[in-house]
C-alpha positions, -999 to +999 in steps of 0.1 A: -035-343-007-054-314-023-025-290-018-001-316-032-023-319-064-025-281-064+012-279-063+017-303-091-008-285-113+009-252-107+043-267-115+030-282-148+015-249-159+047-230-151+067-254-171+042-252-199+048-213-201+087-216-196+094-245-220+075-226-248+103-202-251+127-229-261+112-236-295+145-227-312+160-258-295+134-283-303+101-282-321+083-300-294+088-268-273+075-247-301+043-268-301+039-262-264+043-226-271+011-226-290-009-231-258+008-201-239-025-182-238-043-213-224-017-220-198-019-183-187-056-184-183-054-217-164-028-203-141-051-173-133-080-197-123-056-218-104-042-188-085-077-178-076-083-214-063-052-212-043-063-180-026-095-198-016-075-227-002-052-203+016-021-217-001+009-196+006+032-179-020+021-203-049-007-179-062+016-150-064+041-171-084+013-183-107+001-147-113+036-137-122+040-164-149+004-159-160+013-123-166+042-133-187+021-157-208-008-131-212+016-105-223+035-126-247+004-141-263-016-109-263+012-089-278+017-118-302-018-116-316-046-111-290-049-074-286-069-054-311-041-035-325-058-025-357-090-010-367-117-030-386-117-027-423-149-029-445-150-051-476-141-034-508-170-020-529-177-037-561-156-022-589-136-030-620-099-031-616-076-012-638-039-018-634-030+017-645-051+035-618-027+027-589-005+053-573-015+046-536-044+022-536-061-001-510-071-036-520-085-064-500-072-100-496-093-129-483-073-158-467-092-191-459-084-227-453-115-241-469-111-275-452-109-303-479-143-319-469-162-288-462-199-296-467-210-259-470-193-250-502-222-228-514-220-208-483-183-204-487-188-192-522-215-167-511-192-153-484-163-148-510-188-130-532-201-108-505-166-098-494-156-091-530-120-093-521-096-083-548-073-114-540-081-148-526-055-171-510-071-205-503-059-236-486-070-272-489-084-268-524-091-305-526-106-322-557-139-320-539-137-282-544-128-282-581-163-278-595-172-250-569-140-231-573-145-231-612-174-207-607-151-181-593-133-176-626-159-151-638-150-127-610-114-137-607-098-142-642-063-149-630-054-182-612-023-196-595-025-232-584-002-253-564-015-288-570-030-312-545-011-340-529-030-370-543-065-358-537-061-330-510-040-302-496-037-278-526-033-241-526-048-214-550-045-177-554-074-161-573-069-126-584-086-096-602-051-083-611-028-100-636-007-129-623+026-138-639+022-170-659+059-180-657+087-183-631+065-195-604+074-217-574+055-245-557+070-266-529+057-302-523+023-306-506+016-269-515+036-259-484+045-226-502+036-213-535+050-182-550+040-161-581+038-124-589+008-100-591+008-067-611-003-036-595+000-008-621+037-009-634+048-029-603+052-067-600+049-078-565+055-113-552+025-131-537+025-163-518+002-188-504+013-210-474+002-243-458+028-256-434+026-285-410+028-283-372+063-279-356+059-312-337+052-342-340+046-331-377+073-321-402+070-283-401+106-277-394+117-299-422+094-280-446+108-247-433+143-258-439+134-270-474+118-237-485+145-216-469+163-209-502+130-197-517+121-175-488+156-158-490+150-150-527+117-133-521+119-097-535+117-064-517+079-061-522+058-090-512+026-103-496+021-137-482-009-154-466-018-188-454-023-215-428+011-217-410+000-242-384+020-222-361+010-193-337+022-157-342+046-159-313+061-193-323+097-199-333+084-212-367+066-181-376+094-159-365+119-178-385+096-177-416+093-139-412+130-134-406+141-155-436+116-138-459+119-103-444+082-101-438+062-081-413+034-102-397+000-086-391-014-090-355-044-081-334-072-104-347-071-133-322-074-170-327-082-184-361-084-221-355-102-242-329-107-279-327-136-290-350-157-303-321-158-270-304-180-240-318-160-220-342-174-187-326-150-194-297-119-193-319-112-155-316-110-160-279-098-195-271-084-207-305-049-206-319-038-178-342-023-200-369-035-182-400-013-152-409-010-123-434+026-108-440+040-081-462+070-060-469+082-032-490+056-010-507+029-034-495+015-023-462-012-041-442-037-016-429-059-040-410-070-076-407-102-090-392-115-125-389-149-135-403-172-163-392-162-198-402-182-216-427-179-253-425-142-252-417-122-254-385-105-222-395-118-186-397-115-166-429-092-135-426-101-103-445-070-080-449-070-044-461-038-037-478-022-005-491+001-005-522+021+027-521+049+029-547+059+064-533 
């Protein structure tokens, strides 16, 4: 009976890794792919148990599929592929000073009902990032975010759906006041930011899960906007899809963006300690860029009252 149960568990885990590669055929498979890392870890432990139980051949099969899962998810966003970056020093911003300049961007899903608003604002001021891309800017956040306007005079806002779910971009650099784009529910917001003589498209994203939510429908709806994104752009947000998922690959392909990797998980279920997110969480918050915009490095910061981790990205703007 123990060996039968062992075999069923092994079969289930192998199917979990295998079916995750079929996300292009159905979004349910894409959701399964989110847990490729976890399936792989479970298979390693199960293989060790199989050795202890002296089960023939199955542990070798488990290790084979676990290696595929670890390789795919590690290459997708588990390995430390980039060096850490320090937060930018306090300085005034001149749009004429840029020839090849590094700026910092802070991406954070605030969580609409976050009780630690003062702590989040303190973290934002400590990082002193040049640009903020924020998700779930609910009406509960309105008064707190108003205080950022002293440090960030330029604001782009995709409005909330009823009372929750908005997206905002705060910037020390000028943002274009017209010709902006906001999709329903703040799934995608696009504007332009001025670096010297260059206007570069910048976007904030908050998609839904591939399945059983409506992420694929959202992605289809914003496809025309993604295909029109210019040759120089940066996009950050909560994609609710892992780096290796079909959803993120499709988003990147449609927009021509390069996805930053190497900073581990950014979300973990709210009942679990946020400190575990880099190791056991899902990497569903992303920073993308293309053209003269290059991502130098990305690192996660400790969560403050949210089930997401903030991401601090160092970005190079090099017109040459």
